[in-house]
C-alpha positions, -999 to +999 in steps of 0.1 A: -155+307-635-171+273-624-203+262-639-221+239-615-244+214-633-270+200-606-290+167-617-318+157-595-327+120-601-365+111-594-366+085-563-366+049-576-390+026-561-391-011-570-422-029-558-423-068-560-447-097-552-436-128-534-445-152-509-430-171-477-437-203-464-449-210-427-420-216-403-395-208-432-371-173-432-374-147-458-342-139-474-352-127-509-343-092-520-316-085-495-340-092-465-332-115-437-362-121-414-362-154-396-401-158-394-432-143-412-466-152-401-490-130-418-491-112-450-468-083-447-452-056-466-413-053-463-394-021-471-357-014-473-338+015-488-301+011-504-280+033-525-277+029-562-246+033-585-253+073-584-253+074-544-290+080-543-314+063-524-333+035-540-365+018-524-375-017-524-410-030-514-420-062-513-455-076-509-453-107-491-479-134-492-478-158-463-486-193-471-496-214-440-487-252-440-519-272-455-532-301-432-553-328-448-570-353-425-580-388-440-595-419-423-590-454-436-600-489-422-587-523-430-597-558-419-574-574-392-542-590-409-546-561-439-523-536-446-524-497-458-500-481-479-493-446-466-465-421-477-443-448-487-448-469-456-468-501-450-491-501-419-509-529-403-521-518-368-545-489-359-534-458-349-528-422-362-498-412-388-485-383-403-469-377-438-450-346-444-448-335-481-434-304-502-456-285-529-440-287-562-453-254-570-440-231-540-419-258-521-441-251-491-448-279-465-482-299-465-490-324-440-513-353-442-526-370-411-543-407-415-565-422-390-562-460-396-588-482-382-583-519-381-616-541-377-610-571-357-633-602-352-652-600-322-667-634-319-639-658-316-647-698-315-622-702-284-632-673-267-641-676-230-671-658-214-664-628-195-686-609-169-687-571-170-707-549-146-725-531-142-743-541-175-762-520-189-738-492-179-740-455-181-721-438-207-687-423-193-691-446-160-666-474-151-673-513-159-654-538-137-647-573-147-656-594-123-628-621-122-597-635-104-564-636-126-534-657-116-501-642-118-492-659-150-526-647-168-518-611-156-483-612-172-486-594-206-526-591-205-543-568-228-577-556-225-598-540-253-629-523-259-647-529-294-677-515-310-703-533-326-684-537-360-654-549-344-633-516-342-608-514-313-619-481-296-599-485-263-569-508-250-547-512-220-522-533-202-538-535-169-518-527-139-544-526-110-574-554-104-600-557-105-598-544-140-619-510-148-629-502-183-638-467-190-669-464-212-677-442-243-707-417-238-720-431-271-747-455-265-747-486-281-735-523-280-698-529-273-675-559-264-650-562-237-621-586-251-593-597-229-564-618-239-544-631-209-508-640-206-514-676-214-530-665-247-564-676-234-592-650-249-621-637-230-651-619-246-683-601-228-707-581-242-715-546-225-744-523-233-738-487-228-768-466-224 
């Protein structure tokens, strides 16, 4: 006579809370998911030592990359320390950091303004027309330039406190200056290939 003892085990369910960083794969608890883009619940079934099914449930919190924007202003000739680097020119710079608590990425975006001197002692007068000009319209610099003056020439538009709001190296003459739609007093400054500096006032209405 054979006696059969049948044991019925209760289902085993292991539920866990976890998180995943944006743009990182999720590989905990035996999962291998290349990318997760939102909060989600993951489920997988495995066999335990008794050969019975065991269910793993993971509540995964999605941690998005944190972006922070900051603005700094320095005087011409000054410098600004950002993310271990020294900057001296106007522009937009990015710093990638990693959270100590979660290991997730955070990004700091810096807009660096450089205030330059508008009125220069040796600056030569410059005629810009039409003046005043309607915001968003083109203004033209009325001057003939020699070949030497054109080489390496830079054209800048500055606001009333000396911040450069636009700059270019012209390739077509006469020089066209696009204006902002923000009304006010601006300056057009040209440094030609021989080192001479020209400054003209421009009123945007």
